[in-house]
Backbone as CSV, one residue per row, in Angstrom:
resi,resn,N_x,N_y,N_z,CA_x,CA_y,CA_z,C_x,C_y,C_z
1,UNK,-23.397,-297.488,44.278,-23.324,-296.199,44.923,-23.464,-295.111,43.860
2,UNK,-24.236,-294.126,44.127,-24.394,-293.003,43.210,-23.555,-291.843,43.728
3,UNK,-22.935,-291.153,42.798,-22.054,-290.043,43.111,-22.546,-288.797,42.391
4,UNK,-22.461,-287.658,43.056,-22.800,-286.386,42.436,-21.493,-285.704,42.058
5,UNK,-21.394,-285.310,40.795,-20.203,-284.621,40.306,-20.592,-283.177,40.021
6,UNK,-20.032,-282.278,40.797,-20.297,-280.860,40.636,-19.215,-280.288,39.732
7,UNK,-19.581,-279.881,38.540,-18.593,-279.405,37.577,-18.136,-277.999,37.925
8,UNK,-19.061,-277.109,38.102,-18.743,-275.722,38.386,-19.989,-275.099,38.993
9,UNK,-19.820,-274.352,40.072,-20.997,-273.753,40.691,-20.656,-272.415,41.321
10,UNK,-21.458,-271.436,40.992,-21.371,-270.159,41.698,-21.766,-270.402,43.148
11,UNK,-21.179,-269.653,44.056,-21.497,-269.832,45.467,-22.970,-269.539,45.736
12,UNK,-23.567,-268.674,44.948,-24.973,-268.324,45.143,-25.893,-269.003,44.126
13,UNK,-25.377,-269.989,43.407,-26.198,-270.714,42.428,-27.111,-271.670,43.181
14,UNK,-28.360,-271.287,43.269,-29.303,-272.043,44.083,-29.408,-273.507,43.701
15,UNK,-29.571,-273.797,42.441,-29.792,-275.181,42.016,-28.580,-276.060,42.297
16,UNK,-27.405,-275.605,41.912,-26.196,-276.419,42.102,-25.885,-276.622,43.580
17,UNK,-25.989,-275.573,44.368,-25.673,-275.704,45.789,-26.747,-276.527,46.509
18,UNK,-27.992,-276.421,46.079,-29.051,-277.256,46.657,-28.766,-278.729,46.367
19,UNK,-28.341,-279.020,45.160,-27.988,-280.395,44.796,-26.865,-280.908,45.678
20,UNK,-25.880,-280.063,45.949,-24.764,-280.458,46.817,-25.246,-280.769,48.232
21,UNK,-26.142,-279.956,48.756,-26.674,-280.179,50.107,-27.478,-281.471,50.156
22,UNK,-28.308,-281.693,49.160,-29.123,-282.916,49.114,-28.221,-284.140,48.994
23,UNK,-27.178,-284.059,48.185,-26.237,-285.182,48.063,-25.636,-285.515,49.426
24,UNK,-25.243,-284.494,50.162,-24.667,-284.723,51.490,-25.710,-285.338,52.433
25,UNK,-26.938,-284.817,52.382,-28.006,-285.350,53.234,-28.295,-286.815,52.938
26,UNK,-28.105,-287.219,51.690,-28.348,-288.607,51.284,-27.095,-289.477,51.398
27,UNK,-26.049,-288.893,51.975,-24.763,-289.597,52.125,-24.196,-290.047,50.785
28,UNK,-24.395,-289.237,49.774,-23.827,-289.509,48.453,-22.504,-288.778,48.337
29,UNK,-21.499,-289.416,47.778,-20.234,-288.717,47.564,-20.449,-287.518,46.629
30,UNK,-19.816,-286.415,46.960,-19.876,-285.209,46.150,-18.463,-284.912,45.665
31,UNK,-18.277,-284.914,44.368,-16.966,-284.670,43.780,-16.942,-283.293,43.127
32,UNK,-15.810,-282.614,43.235,-15.654,-281.288,42.626,-14.257,-281.179,42.031
33,UNK,-14.135,-280.441,40.933,-12.823,-280.270,40.305,-11.952,-279.331,41.131
34,UNK,-10.663,-279.273,40.838,-9.787,-278.343,41.565,-10.313,-276.909,41.459
35,UNK,-10.173,-276.174,42.550,-10.633,-274.788,42.577,-9.791,-273.933,41.635
36,UNK,-10.457,-272.987,40.998,-9.772,-272.039,40.125,-10.075,-270.629,40.628
37,UNK,-9.482,-269.664,40.009,-9.746,-268.271,40.358,-11.017,-267.745,39.700
38,UNK,-11.640,-268.568,38.865,-12.841,-268.165,38.147,-14.009,-268.045,39.122
39,UNK,-14.722,-266.933,39.068,-15.853,-266.715,39.974,-16.931,-267.779,39.801
40,UNK,-17.005,-268.381,38.613,-18.013,-269.416,38.383,-17.740,-270.680,39.178
41,UNK,-16.575,-270.772,39.827,-16.237,-271.960,40.605,-16.202,-271.672,42.104
42,UNK,-16.706,-270.521,42.535,-16.683,-270.160,43.959,-17.390,-271.179,44.846
43,UNK,-18.530,-271.666,44.405,-19.269,-272.638,45.211,-18.509,-273.947,45.336
44,UNK,-17.932,-274.385,44.244,-17.123,-275.610,44.274,-15.932,-275.434,45.208
45,UNK,-15.277,-274.278,45.125,-14.117,-274.005,45.976,-14.512,-274.013,47.455
46,UNK,-15.666,-273.429,47.766,-16.125,-273.405,49.162,-16.418,-274.809,49.662
47,UNK,-17.084,-275.614,48.846,-17.392,-276.989,49.264,-16.117,-277.794,49.487
48,UNK,-15.120,-277.577,48.659,-13.834,-278.255,48.852,-13.162,-277.773,50.131
49,UNK,-13.155,-276.457,50.353,-12.511,-275.891,51.546,-13.183,-276.376,52.829
50,UNK,-14.495,-276.536,52.782,-15.255,-277.011,53.947,-15.231,-278.534,54.059
51,UNK,-14.545,-279.182,53.151,-14.437,-280.641,53.082,-15.805,-281.306,52.950
52,UNK,-16.700,-280.617,52.257,-18.013,-281.189,51.968,-18.011,-281.867,50.614
53,UNK,-16.949,-281.623,49.845,-16.770,-282.261,48.538,-15.372,-282.847,48.482
54,UNK,-15.227,-283.854,47.643,-13.931,-284.513,47.453,-13.352,-284.044,46.126
55,UNK,-12.094,-283.716,46.145,-11.412,-283.248,44.946,-11.281,-284.379,43.935
56,UNK,-11.605,-284.080,42.690,-11.336,-285.038,41.624,-10.640,-284.286,40.494
57,UNK,-9.348,-284.510,40.325,-8.611,-283.799,39.282,-8.815,-284.378,37.886
58,UNK,-9.259,-285.615,37.795,-9.363,-286.282,36.500,-10.802,-286.728,36.261
59,UNK,-11.519,-286.063,35.341,-12.923,-286.420,35.104,-13.120,-287.882,34.709
60,UNK,-12.190,-288.465,33.975,-12.336,-289.870,33.573,-12.355,-290.775,34.802
61,UNK,-11.515,-290.485,35.766,-11.512,-291.283,37.009,-12.804,-291.069,37.794
62,UNK,-13.300,-289.850,37.785,-14.548,-289.566,38.496,-15.688,-290.380,37.899
63,UNK,-15.742,-290.453,36.597,-16.787,-291.244,35.948,-16.646,-292.723,36.254
64,UNK,-15.434,-293.188,36.440,-15.201,-294.590,36.785,-15.702,-294.908,38.175
65,UNK,-15.820,-293.903,39.052,-16.285,-294.114,40.418,-17.802,-294.281,40.527
66,UNK,-18.505,-293.946,39.441,-19.961,-294.007,39.491,-20.363,-295.345,39.881
């Protein structure tokens, strides 16, 4: 199984958000780190809030899921 790990994405970052949509369309798990107050993580926070991404607090564990 291939997994997409979204590190940080602006809500309007075309490339990162497009990758997230394609991952969902391909039924690939999409992992995102915990949301922060940083504007650079708005897209990740939205995907988590919409339950389109799965929270991964530990990057080492996320890599183990690949």
